[in-house]
C-alpha positions in Angstrom: -80.9 -25.7 -54.1 -80.2 -24.3 -57.6 -83.4 -22.9 -59.5 -83.9 -23.8 -63.2 -85.8 -21.2 -64.9 -88.1 -21.8 -67.9 -86.3 -21.7 -71.2 -86.1 -18.8 -73.5 -85.3 -19.0 -77.1 -83.5 -22.4 -76.9 -81.6 -21.6 -73.6 -82.2 -22.5 -70.1 -80.6 -20.6 -67.0 -79.8 -22.3 -63.7 -79.5 -20.0 -60.9 -77.1 -20.2 -58.0 -75.2 -23.4 -58.2 -72.8 -23.7 -55.1 -69.4 -24.6 -56.0 -67.2 -25.7 -53.1 -63.6 -24.7 -52.8 -60.6 -26.0 -50.8 -61.4 -24.2 -47.6 -64.9 -25.0 -47.5 -66.4 -21.9 -48.7 -69.0 -22.2 -51.6 -69.0 -20.0 -54.6 -72.5 -19.0 -56.4 -72.7 -19.7 -60.0 -75.3 -19.4 -62.5 -75.2 -21.5 -65.9 -76.9 -20.7 -69.3 -77.0 -24.1 -71.4 -78.6 -25.3 -74.5 -82.4 -26.1 -73.8 -82.8 -29.8 -73.7 -84.4 -32.0 -70.8 -81.0 -34.1 -70.4 -78.8 -31.1 -70.3 -77.4 -32.1 -67.1 -76.1 -35.3 -68.4 -74.9 -34.1 -72.0 -71.3 -33.0 -71.7 -70.5 -29.8 -73.3 -67.4 -27.3 -73.0 -67.7 -24.7 -70.5 -66.9 -20.9 -70.8 -66.6 -19.4 -67.4 -66.8 -15.7 -66.3 -65.4 -15.1 -62.9 -66.3 -11.7 -61.2 -66.9 -9.7 -58.0 -69.8 -7.7 -59.9 -72.9 -9.6 -58.5 -74.2 -12.0 -61.2 -77.8 -11.5 -59.7 -78.1 -7.8 -60.6 -78.5 -8.9 -64.2 -81.6 -10.4 -65.9 -81.4 -14.1 -66.6 -80.8 -14.6 -70.5 -79.1 -11.2 -70.8 -75.4 -10.3 -71.8 -73.5 -12.6 -73.9 -74.5 -15.8 -71.9 -77.4 -16.7 -74.3 -75.4 -16.3 -77.3 -72.6 -18.8 -76.2 -75.3 -21.5 -75.1 -77.1 -21.1 -78.6 -73.7 -22.1 -79.9 -73.2 -25.3 -78.0 -71.5 -24.2 -74.9 -72.4 -23.9 -71.3 -71.8 -20.4 -70.2 -71.1 -20.0 -66.6 -70.7 -17.0 -64.2 -69.3 -17.2 -60.7 -69.2 -14.5 -57.8 -65.9 -14.2 -56.3 -65.8 -14.9 -52.5 -67.2 -12.2 -50.4 -69.2 -10.8 -53.2 -72.8 -11.2 -54.5 -74.3 -14.5 -53.5 -71.0 -16.2 -52.6 -69.9 -17.1 -49.2 -66.6 -16.0 -47.4 -65.2 -12.5 -47.2 -63.1 -10.1 -49.3 -60.4 -7.7 -48.2 -58.7 -6.9 -51.7 -58.9 -7.5 -55.4 -56.8 -10.5 -57.0 -55.6 -12.1 -53.8 -53.9 -15.6 -54.0 -57.0 -17.1 -52.4 -59.3 -15.6 -55.0 -56.8 -17.1 -57.7 -57.0 -20.4 -56.1 -60.7 -20.4 -55.7 -60.8 -20.0 -59.6 -58.6 -23.0 -60.0 -60.8 -25.1 -57.5 -63.8 -24.0 -59.4 -62.5 -25.0 -62.7 -61.7 -28.5 -61.4 -65.0 -28.9 -60.0 -66.8 -27.8 -63.3 -64.6 -30.3 -65.2 -65.8 -33.1 -63.1 -69.5 -32.4 -63.6 -71.5 -34.7 -66.0 -72.5 -31.8 -68.2 -68.8 -30.8 -68.9 -66.6 -32.4 -71.4 -63.7 -31.8 -68.8 -62.7 -28.6 -71.0 -63.0 -25.2 -69.6 -62.5 -21.9 -71.2 -62.3 -18.4 -69.7 -63.8 -15.2 -70.9 -64.0 -11.7 -69.3 -63.6 -8.0 -69.5 -61.5 -6.0 -67.0 -61.6 -7.7 -63.8 -62.8 -10.7 -65.4 -59.7 -10.5 -67.8 -57.1 -9.9 -64.9 -58.3 -13.2 -63.2 -57.9 -15.2 -66.4 -54.2 -14.5 -66.8 -53.7 -14.9 -62.9 -55.3 -18.3 -62.8 -53.9 -19.6 -66.1 -50.5 -19.0 -64.3 -51.5 -21.6 -61.6 -51.9 -24.0 -64.9 -55.2 -25.7 -63.9 -55.1 -28.9 -65.9 -58.8 -28.4 -67.4 -58.2 -24.8 -68.3 -58.2 -25.2 -72.2 -58.0 -21.6 -73.3 -58.5 -18.1 -71.9 -59.8 -14.9 -73.7 -58.9 -11.9 -71.5 -60.3 -8.5 -72.5 -58.9 -5.1 -71.4 -56.5 -6.7 -68.6 -52.9 -6.0 -67.2 -50.0 -8.1 -66.5 -48.5 -5.5 -64.2 -50.6 -4.4 -61.4 -48.3 -1.7 -60.2 -46.8 -0.1 -63.1 -49.8 -0.4 -65.6 -53.1 -0.5 -63.6 -55.7 1.7 -62.2 -54.1 2.7 -59.1 -50.4 3.8 -60.1 -48.8 4.6 -63.6 -45.2 5.4 -64.1 -44.7 5.5 -60.2 -47.3 8.2 -60.0 -50.5 8.0 -58.3 -53.5 8.0 -60.3 -56.2 10.3 -59.3 -59.9 10.4 -60.2 -60.6 6.8 -61.0 -60.2 4.9 -57.7 -62.1 7.4 -55.9 -64.9 8.2 -58.7 -65.4 4.9 -60.0 -64.0 1.6 -58.9 -62.3 1.9 -55.4 -64.7 3.7 -53.5 -67.6 2.1 -55.4 -66.8 -1.3 -54.4 -67.2 -0.5 -50.9 -70.8 -0.4 -51.4 -71.1 -3.1 -54.1 -69.5 -5.7 -51.8 -71.9 -4.7 -48.9 -75.1 -5.0 -51.0 -77.4 -8.0 -50.0 -77.8 -11.2 -51.7 -81.4 -12.0 -52.9 -83.3 -14.3 -50.4 -85.2 -15.9 -53.3 -82.0 -17.2 -54.6 -79.8 -17.8 -51.4 -82.6 -19.3 -49.3 -81.8 -20.1 -45.7 -78.2 -18.9 -46.3 -79.3 -15.3 -47.2 -78.7 -13.9 -43.8 -75.5 -15.5 -42.8 -74.0 -14.6 -46.4 -74.8 -10.8 -45.9 -73.8 -10.5 -42.3 -70.5 -12.3 -43.2 -70.0 -9.7 -45.9 -70.9 -6.9 -43.9 -68.6 -7.8 -40.9 -65.5 -9.0 -42.7 -65.1 -7.2 -46.1 -62.7 -4.4 -46.1 -62.3 -1.4 -48.4 -59.6 -2.3 -51.1 -58.5 1.4 -51.7 -57.0 1.6 -48.1 -54.6 -1.4 -49.1 -53.5 0.2 -52.5 -52.7 3.5 -50.7 -50.7 1.6 -48.3 -48.4 0.0 -51.1 -47.2 3.3 -52.9 -43.9 1.4 -54.4 -43.7 -1.7 -56.3 -43.0 -4.8 -54.7 -44.1 -8.2 -53.2 -47.7 -7.1 -52.7 -48.2 -6.3 -56.4 -46.5 -9.4 -57.4 -49.2 -12.3 -57.1 -51.5 -10.6 -59.4 -49.0 -9.6 -62.0 -48.1 -11.9 -64.9 -44.8 -10.0 -65.5 -41.3 -12.1 -65.3 -43.5 -15.5 -65.4 -45.3 -15.4 -68.9 -43.8 -19.0 -69.3 -46.3 -20.1 -66.5 -49.2 -19.8 -69.1 -49.7 -23.1 -70.7 -53.1 -22.8 -72.5 -53.7 -20.9 -75.8 -54.8 -17.2 -75.5 -57.0 -14.8 -77.3 -56.5 -11.2 -76.2 -58.7 -8.2 -77.0 -57.6 -4.5 -76.3 -58.5 -1.0 -77.2 -56.2 1.7 -78.1 -58.5 4.3 -76.1 -58.9 1.7 -73.4 -57.0 2.2 -70.0 -55.1 -1.0 -70.8 -53.6 -0.7 -74.4 -50.0 -1.9 -73.3 -50.6 -5.4 -71.5 -51.9 -7.1 -74.6 -49.0 -6.2 -76.7 -46.5 -7.0 -74.1 -48.2 -10.2 -73.3 -48.5 -11.4 -76.9 -44.9 -10.5 -77.3 -43.8 -12.9 -74.4 -46.2 -15.9 -74.6 -45.0 -19.0 -76.3 -48.3 -20.7 -76.6 -50.7 -20.4 -79.4 -52.1 -16.9 -79.5 -54.0 -14.0 -81.0 -54.2 -10.6 -80.6 -57.1 -8.2 -81.6 -56.7 -4.4 -80.8 -59.6 -2.0 -81.8 -59.9 1.8 -81.2 -62.3 1.2 -78.2 -62.5 2.6 -74.8 -63.3 0.3 -71.8 -66.4 -1.2 -73.1 -67.2 -4.5 -75.0 -66.3 -4.2 -78.9 -69.8 -4.4 -79.9 -70.9 -1.2 -78.0 -67.5 0.6 -77.4 -67.0 4.4 -78.2 -65.0 5.1 -80.4 -66.1 2.4 -83.1 -66.1 0.8 -85.5 -67.9 -1.7 -83.4 -67.7 -5.3 -84.2 -69.6 -8.6 -83.4 -66.7 -9.6 -81.3 -68.7 -12.5 -79.9 -68.5 -14.3 -83.3 -64.7 -14.2 -83.3 -64.8 -15.6 -79.6 -66.9 -18.5 -80.7 -64.7 -19.2 -83.6 -61.8 -19.4 -81.4 -63.7 -21.6 -78.8 -64.8 -23.9 -81.6 -61.2 -24.8 -82.4 -59.8 -25.0 -78.8 -62.6 -26.4 -76.9 -64.6 -28.5 -79.5 -61.5 -29.3 -81.8 -63.0 -28.0 -85.0 -60.7 -27.4 -87.9 -62.2 -24.0 -88.9 -59.1 -22.3 -90.0 -58.9 -19.7 -87.1 -55.1 -20.5 -86.4 -54.5 -20.0 -90.3 -55.5 -16.3 -90.0 -52.9 -13.5 -89.1 -52.5 -13.7 -85.3 -51.9 -9.9 -85.2 -55.1 -7.9 -85.9 -55.1 -4.2 -85.4 -56.9 -1.0 -86.3 -54.8 1.7 -87.6 -56.2 5.0 -86.4 -55.6 8.3 -88.0 -56.7 11.7 -87.7 -60.1 12.9 -86.6 -61.3 16.1 -85.2 -60.7 15.7 -81.5 -64.0 15.8 -80.1 -65.1 14.3 -76.6 -68.5 13.2 -78.4 -66.8 11.3 -81.2 -68.7 8.0 -81.9 -66.2 6.5 -84.3 -62.4 6.7 -85.4 -61.3 6.8 -88.9 -58.7 4.1 -89.9 -58.3 0.6 -91.4 -57.9 -2.9 -90.0 -54.2 -4.1 -90.5 -52.9 -7.7 -90.2 -49.6 -8.9 -89.2 -47.8 -12.2 -88.6 -46.0 -11.0 -85.8 -45.6 -8.3 -82.9 -43.3 -6.3 -83.3 -44.2 -6.6 -87.1 -41.8 -7.8 -89.7 -39.9 -4.8 -91.2 -40.7 -2.6 -88.0 -38.0 -0.2 -86.9 -37.3 2.9 -85.1 -37.2 6.3 -86.2 -35.7 8.9 -83.8 -36.4 12.8 -83.6 -34.4 15.3 -81.5 -35.7 18.2 -79.5 -34.3 21.2 -80.9 -34.0 25.0 -80.4 -37.3 27.0 -81.2 -39.5 24.1 -80.3 -38.6 22.2 -83.2 -38.8 18.2 -83.5 -36.0 17.5 -85.9 -35.2 14.2 -87.7 -31.3 15.2 -87.2 -29.4 16.0 -84.1 -29.2 19.7 -83.7 -27.8 21.0 -80.3 -27.1 24.7 -81.2 -29.4 27.4 -80.3 -29.2 27.3 -76.3 -28.7 24.3 -74.2 -32.3 23.8 -72.5 -36.0 24.6 -72.4 -37.6 25.7 -69.1 -41.2 25.7 -67.9 -43.1 26.1 -64.7 -45.0 23.2 -63.2 -48.7 23.7 -63.3 -50.5 20.9 -61.5 -53.8 21.0 -63.3 -52.2 20.5 -67.0 -54.0 17.6 -68.5 -57.8 18.5 -68.6 -57.9 18.3 -72.6 -56.2 14.8 -72.4 -59.7 13.1 -71.5 -60.1 10.6 -68.8 -58.5 7.4 -68.0 -60.8 4.8 -69.5 -62.0 2.3 -67.0 -65.0 3.5 -65.2 -66.9 6.0 -67.0 -68.5 5.7 -70.3 -66.9 8.9 -71.8 -63.5 10.6 -71.7 -62.0 11.1 -75.1 -59.4 13.7 -75.5 -60.1 17.2 -77.1 -57.9 19.7 -78.7 -54.7 19.8 -76.9 -53.8 23.4 -77.4 -55.0 24.6 -74.1 -52.8 22.1 -72.2 -49.8 22.9 -74.4 -49.9 26.6 -73.5 -48.3 25.2 -70.1 -46.1 22.8 -71.7 -42.9 22.6 -73.9 -43.8 21.6 -77.3 -41.6 20.4 -80.0 -43.1 20.2 -83.5 -41.8 18.6 -86.9 -42.0 19.8 -90.3 -45.1 18.6 -92.3 -44.9 15.1 -93.4 -44.0 14.7 -97.1 -45.8 11.2 -97.1 -47.9 9.4 -94.5 -46.1 7.5 -91.2 -47.5 4.7 -89.8 -46.5 3.6 -86.0 -47.4 0.4 -84.1 -46.2 -0.2 -80.8 -45.0 2.1 -77.8 -43.2 5.3 -78.5 -40.2 6.1 -76.3 -38.9 9.4 -75.0 -35.4 9.9 -73.6 -35.1 13.3 -71.8 -32.4 15.0 -69.7 -34.2 17.0 -67.0 -33.6 19.1 -64.1 -36.0 20.4 -61.6 -35.9 22.7 -58.6 -38.3 20.3 -56.8 -37.3 17.0 -55.0 -40.5 15.2 -56.4 -41.5 15.9 -59.9 -43.3 13.8 -62.6 -42.6 14.2 -66.3 -45.4 13.6 -68.8 -44.8 13.3 -72.3 -47.7 13.5 -75.1 -47.4 12.5 -78.8 -49.9 14.4 -80.9 -51.0 14.8 -84.5 -51.2 18.3 -85.7 -53.4 19.0 -88.5 -52.7 21.8 -91.2 -55.1 24.2 -89.2 -53.0 23.9 -86.1 -55.4 21.4 -84.3 -53.7 19.1 -81.9 -54.9 15.5 -81.6 -53.5 13.3 -78.8 -52.3 10.1 -80.0 -50.9 8.6 -76.8 -48.8 9.7 -73.7 -46.9 8.4 -70.8 -45.5 9.5 -67.6 -42.6 8.8 -65.1 -42.4 10.1 -61.6 -38.6 11.0 -61.7 -38.1 9.9 -58.1 -38.7 6.2 -59.6 -36.0 7.0 -62.3 -34.0 4.1 -61.4 -36.5 1.8 -59.3 -40.2 1.6 -59.1 -39.3 -0.1 -55.7 -36.8 2.2 -54.2 -37.5 5.9 -55.1 -35.0 8.8 -54.4 -35.7 12.5 -54.2 -34.3 14.6 -57.0 -31.3 17.0 -56.3 -32.0 20.7 -57.7 -28.4 20.9 -59.2 -28.2 17.6 -61.0 -29.4 16.8 -64.6 -31.1 13.4 -64.8 -31.5 11.2 -67.8 -35.0 9.7 -67.9 -36.3 7.0 -70.3 -39.8 6.0 -70.5 -42.5 4.4 -73.0 -45.8 5.9 -74.0 -48.7 4.0 -74.2 -49.2 1.6 -77.2 -50.9 2.8 -80.3 -51.3 2.2 -84.2 -51.5 5.5 -85.9 -51.3 6.7 -89.6 -50.1 10.2 -89.6 -51.2 11.9 -92.9 -49.1 13.7 -95.5 -49.1 17.4 -94.6 -49.5 16.8 -90.9 -47.0 17.5 -88.2 -45.9 15.3 -85.3 -45.6 17.0 -82.0 -44.1 16.1 -78.5 -45.4 18.1 -75.5 -43.6 18.0 -72.2 -45.0 19.0 -69.0 -45.4 17.7 -65.3 -49.1 16.8 -64.8 -51.9 15.0 -66.2 -54.6 16.1 -64.1 -57.3 14.7 -63.2 -55.8 11.3 -64.3 -52.8 11.5 -61.8 -52.7 13.1 -58.4 -50.4 16.2 -58.6 -46.9 16.1 -57.1 -46.7 18.2 -53.9 -43.9 20.7 -54.7 -44.1 23.8 -56.8 -41.0 23.7 -59.3 -39.4 25.0 -62.4 -38.2 22.4 -64.9 -35.7 22.2 -67.5 -35.5 19.8 -70.6 -31.7 19.7 -71.9 -31.0 19.4 -75.7 -27.1 19.3 -76.1 -24.8 17.1 -77.6 -23.9 15.8 -73.9 -27.6 15.8 -72.8 -29.7 15.2 -75.8 -33.5 14.6 -75.6 -35.2 12.4 -78.2 -38.6 10.8 -79.1 -38.4 7.3 -80.8 -41.4 6.1 -83.0 -42.1 2.4 -83.5 -42.4 2.7 -87.4 -44.0 0.1 -89.5 -44.0 -0.6 -93.5 -46.3 1.9 -94.9 -49.3 0.4 -96.6 -49.9 1.8 -99.9 -53.3 3.8 -100.8 -54.6 6.2 -103.4 -53.5 9.8 -102.7 -55.7 11.3 -99.8 -57.3 7.9 -99.0 -56.6 5.2 -96.5 -55.5 1.8 -97.3 -58.1 -0.9 -97.8 -59.1 -3.1 -94.7 -56.9 -6.3 -94.6 -59.5 -8.0 -92.3 -63.1 -8.4 -92.3 -65.4 -8.3 -89.1 -69.1 -8.5 -88.9 -70.5 -5.4 -87.7 -72.3 -4.8 -84.5 -76.0 -4.4 -84.7 -75.9 -2.2 -81.4 -76.7 1.4 -81.7 -74.2 3.8 -80.3 -74.6 7.4 -78.8 -72.7 9.8 -76.8 -73.5 9.4 -72.9 -76.2 11.7 -71.8 -78.3 12.5 -68.7 -81.0 15.2 -68.2 -80.6 18.7 -69.7 -79.3 20.0 -66.3 -77.2 17.2 -65.3 -73.8 17.4 -67.1 -71.8 14.0 -67.0 -68.4 15.6 -67.4 -67.4 19.1 -66.4 -64.4 21.2 -65.9 -64.8 24.1 -63.6 -62.3 26.9 -62.7 -62.4 29.1 -59.3 -60.8 32.2 -61.0 -60.2 33.9 -57.8 -58.5 31.0 -55.9 -57.0 29.7 -59.2 -58.3 26.1 -58.7 -59.3 23.6 -61.3 -62.0 21.0 -60.6 -63.2 17.8 -62.5 -67.0 17.0 -61.8 -68.5 13.6 -63.1 -72.1 12.3 -62.6 -73.1 8.9 -64.1 -76.3 6.8 -63.4 -76.8 3.0 -64.2 -79.9 0.9 -63.9 -80.8 -2.9 -64.3 -83.7 -5.0 -63.8 -82.7 -8.3 -62.5 -86.4 -9.5 -62.5 -89.8 -7.9 -63.5 -90.4 -6.8 -59.7 -86.9 -5.4 -58.8 -84.7 -2.5 -60.0 -81.1 -1.8 -59.0 -79.8 1.7 -59.5 -76.3 3.4 -59.0 -75.8 7.1 -59.0 -72.0 8.1 -58.8 -70.7 11.8 -58.1 -67.2 13.0 -58.1 -65.4 16.2 -57.5 -61.7 16.5 -57.7 -60.2 19.9 -57.2 -56.6 21.1 -57.3 -54.9 24.3 -56.5 -52.5 25.7 -59.1 -50.8 27.8 -56.4 -50.3 25.0 -54.0 -49.9 21.7 -55.6 -50.0 19.7 -52.5 -53.5 21.1 -52.0 -55.8 18.6 -53.6 -59.2 17.2 -52.7 -61.4 14.5 -54.0 -64.7 13.5 -52.8 -67.3 11.2 -54.2 -70.7 9.6 -53.4 -71.8 6.1 -54.7 -75.6 5.8 -54.1 -77.1 2.2 -54.6 -80.8 1.3 -54.3 -82.4 -1.9 -54.7 -86.0 -1.5 -55.0 -88.2 -4.6 -54.9 -91.4 -6.2 -53.8 -90.4 -6.1 -49.9 -89.4 -2.4 -50.0 -86.1 -0.7 -50.6 -82.5 -1.3 -49.5 -80.1 1.6 -50.0 -76.2 1.3 -49.8 -74.5 4.8 -49.8 -70.6 5.2 -50.0 -69.0 8.4 -49.4 -65.2 8.8 -49.8 -62.8 11.9 -49.3 -59.2 11.9 -50.1 -57.2 15.1 -49.2 -53.5 15.7 -49.7 -51.0 17.7 -47.9 -47.2 18.0 -48.7 -46.4 14.9 -46.6 -49.7 12.6 -46.5 -52.7 11.6 -48.0 -55.8 11.6 -45.8 -58.8 9.4 -46.2 -62.3 9.1 -44.9 -64.8 6.4 -46.1 -68.3 5.9 -44.9 -70.7 3.1 -45.5 -74.4 3.8 -44.9 -77.0 1.0 -45.2 -80.8 1.6 -44.8 -83.6 -0.9 -45.2 -87.1 0.5 -45.7 -85.5 4.0 -44.7 -84.2 2.6 -41.3 -80.9 2.5 -40.3 -79.4 -1.1 -40.8 -75.5 -1.0 -40.8 -72.9 1.8 -40.8 -69.1 1.5 -41.0 -66.5 4.2 -41.1 -62.6 4.2 -41.9 -60.4 7.2 -41.4 -56.7 6.6 -42.3 -53.6 8.8 -43.3 -50.9 7.5 -45.3 -47.2 9.1 -46.0 -46.5 10.3 -49.3 -43.6 8.3 -50.4 -42.0 10.7 -52.8 -45.5 10.9 -54.7 
């Protein structure tokens, strides 16, 4: 039976309502509702969050839920099947079954006496993904979605593969390996009651590691399609309010999705990493819940509050800051547009030229190509892909640029603003049959400091198709075209543009396995270019930024760089000088108190080491240690993951070890090898 908690500051919390879906499984749901004795018979719009991240590990009356309830909504959160307190089993993320569960849940909620029949969805990351997937099924009671930090393309633009290259640190050090342990944690008996043992036993017996499935699908295809909105944007019929961050791992999908949707829509892009905009680093941080409530007041309550009269595209135009990893804020201004791409936008092309020049005119003289040796650990100054760690901003790019080709423009005579996705078109040649190419756009200050604006990668074996890769021939010159990540950036007068080209983005990408020497051509027959999505320049006083064109209420949450103890560095780059190996080491710790008598902690450790002498020799190992401490003792859930590569395979070992009060309770082990499909 659901448990109704005493109200707090005008809000009631109802724990563990069981929502039936079409195959008989029941999903566990919590509600935060406006405090009233007759709440169960007073229809209100519902805003639903749908996640596998264990609702019961959070304290009631925490996060954003009470805020929405105090503004007249019922705020609901559901555990996906096979996770948390929900019944069933999970073998992968974003399955069709999981999506249909969401459709069923929306239909059930809409029929309850406490719902007006209108349901909206809100969520960050996984919670953002599932919204667009469910919206494509067109549930009749889904009135709007508000996806934050999401993707529309699970193969080409997600945390597993990028540009046909395998991502490296994230799935092992954060999400993929960590979810094995999270999905194995017990529900809480005081909430699940007599179903507690059956739910936990089913989770332990039937849940499978997602990571193995991702490695088994190294090319695009039917496996990735059900979770991707690409090529079916017209399936979304409800209004959409998208929120993204330029330093988040998903800056491109909001731009692409906004461009293709035909429903009422709004786009808000800040300078943020993969954290809610009221706490994200870098700032400025804003009260984003105020913007969400205004949107929902219009689409769920029917209020004519003017939200649809505002510019639908709202972006933070960044500019140069000293590239420090502990930077808390980004200099810039808020810019409004009526469309994307904006009115008056165009392309400005630069040619790669002799002497490392980036030229606004074609200049093929002075040699036909530039050459560099592939170094697999280039990229350590580029920061960490933002999705699973609370840090990772890029630093000065010059240490990486030593091992790359760099092409730099003359100082700008006036500021230059871009909004969108820069593009590179290179003619390349490699002595290896498998080689990736990474392009980085940088803002170079007068003192020579190089700040990363955005980057992009293409595994050249996927040059013609992400589905059917083909090896490179050493004697052939290939044209490669690809987009860099989306950005909004104002290059100041006196600064220079720089494009660097290399073949690694370590530790974000797993190195390709073969040594090689690569050429970038720049002839009339084989030109190489950079194209920038230039937008009309906003006027400003000399040396100043344009004024803000939008106003947002600031967040009242404090911001600070992530820190642990004095002898516990969260983010290290280590060099084995004698063996010529480079390693990433990360350490993170989280804690929550779901109740006064219970604490949940997670400590994650990762080491990824790659050899500069043998690019195939890479090993990543992680441990994710979870502990639930409560009145009846301790439950520990430890996950260990090791992925090692050779020239032709990836070898994976996963171990799950659960102890209750120090005694063995459940162990599982998975050992698999996967062929490298031109990765």
